[in-house]
Residue, then its C-alpha position, 0 to 999 in steps of 0.5 A: m545187835m541185829n543179823e544182817l540178811r543177805v538176799g541171794k541173786d537169782g541167775d535165772c532172772d535178768g533185769s527188772n525180773a531179777d530186781d523184783d525178785r531180790k526185793q520180794k526175798l528181802c521183804l520175806e526174810l525181813s518179815q521173819v526177824e522177830s526184833i523187827v517191828v513192821a508196823s504198830q499194832q494196838r495192845g491185844e491186837e492179833d499179830m500180823s501174818e507173814d504174808t501181811k508183813v511182806m506186803e507191808l514191807r513191800n509198799v514201803l520199800e516201792r513207795n519210799p525206799g529212804l524210809f525203808l533203809q532208815r527203819w530196816g537198813t541196819c539188817i540188810d548185808t552190804s551186797s544187798l544194799i548195793s544190789i537193790f538200792g545202789k543205783l537209785d537216784d535218791a539223796i537219802v538212799k545214797y546216804y544210808v547206802k554209804t553210812i550203814p556199812l561204816e556204821r556196821e563196821k564201827q559197831l562191829s569194831i566196838a563189839r570185838n574190843r568189848r569181847f577182848q576186855k571180857m577175854q582178859e576178865l575171863l582169863r583173869q578169873g580162870d575158870f572159863f579158859s581152864e584146861s577142862a573148860t576148854k576141852q568141853r568146848s573143843p574137845w577135838l582141838y584139845d586132843q590134838y594139842i593137848g589130850k594125845f601127848l598126856s601120859n597115862a598118869e597125867t589122864m588118870r589125874r585130870v579125870n579125877i579132878e573133873g569128877e570130883g564134887l559132881w552130883s550123881g557123878h556117874l550119870l552126869n559123867q556119862v551125859m557130859q562124855k556123850e556130849s563131848n563125843v558129838r562135839f568131837q565128831a562135829e569138829e573133826d568132820a568140819s576140820r576134815q572138810m576144811w583140810k580137803g579144801c586147803t589141799s585140793s591143789s597140793a602135790l600130795s595126794e588127798s588121801v595121804i594127807e588125810a591119813e596123816v592129819f585124821g588117820v586112826e593111830t594105834r595104841e603103840e603109835r600113840e604111846r610112842t608119840k608120848e614118849e617123843i615129845s618134850t616137856e617143853e614141846k608140851e608146854a608150847l602146844k598148850q599155849e598154841f591151844l590156849q591162843l585158838m581158843k582166845e580167838r575163837f572167843l572173839r570170833g564169837d564161836d562159843t555161843d553154846f557157852f557163852d551169851y555174847s549179848t551181855v557183852d556186845s552191847n554192854p559199855r562197862y567193857d569199853d576201853v575208854a582210853q582207846m575209844t578216845q584215841d580213836a576218836e581223836d585220830e578220826w577227827f585229825d584224819s578227817g581234816d576238820w580242824 
């Protein structure tokens, strides 16, 4: 699926100048999308320069905006479609401004459903959503829900399992641990920023909340936490973590570990029964019967 391009608004300009700036920025960003064909070229012909692509795109935009949307409209986000093309009194332009967002939402829905079917397949297979694999993808979240509550014996058992069968085990473990540490820090930093945004209006001071969620536990505190939590609570937290990892996969956040293009555009993962039902519902809702 092609990426959408969002064209920012320039608050320092108004009227035609602002419109011109948005059009120019749109053409510049489209020129940088590798999958877009701006103009046909002969085999062996030198690739068009970025400036030439921008000029060609701008010419089509000004001369025939309907054709512009027909060719490249699916790469433009809804906000930019409306701001640049929404006021044009052209039947073809109006058609694309209306239908492109609807078609995009339809394709997103199809992709989400296909990801769900693939997720069910991965859950049955076991490896992708195993504890070690999910820990690799989200080490900080794993520590919050599972790792910090493991006994020393449980921790050692997992370390031994993860290290089994690795070629040049010690060196490879070091590399994997280094990558995990980087992801751990990135996750923690992102979560810290999210918490700051969510607690800005809280009655509790930000420093108190941050210390509670992100504060460094002493060894004694961590051991006491392990003793206080029951086996049932551990299992509940494990299931919560798995649910979060499922949601992460469906959102498309696992691009470093999974190629979503093999699913999003693959009809093999269509739920035919559900699609038939959706089509019937849409037909009856339209009143065309």
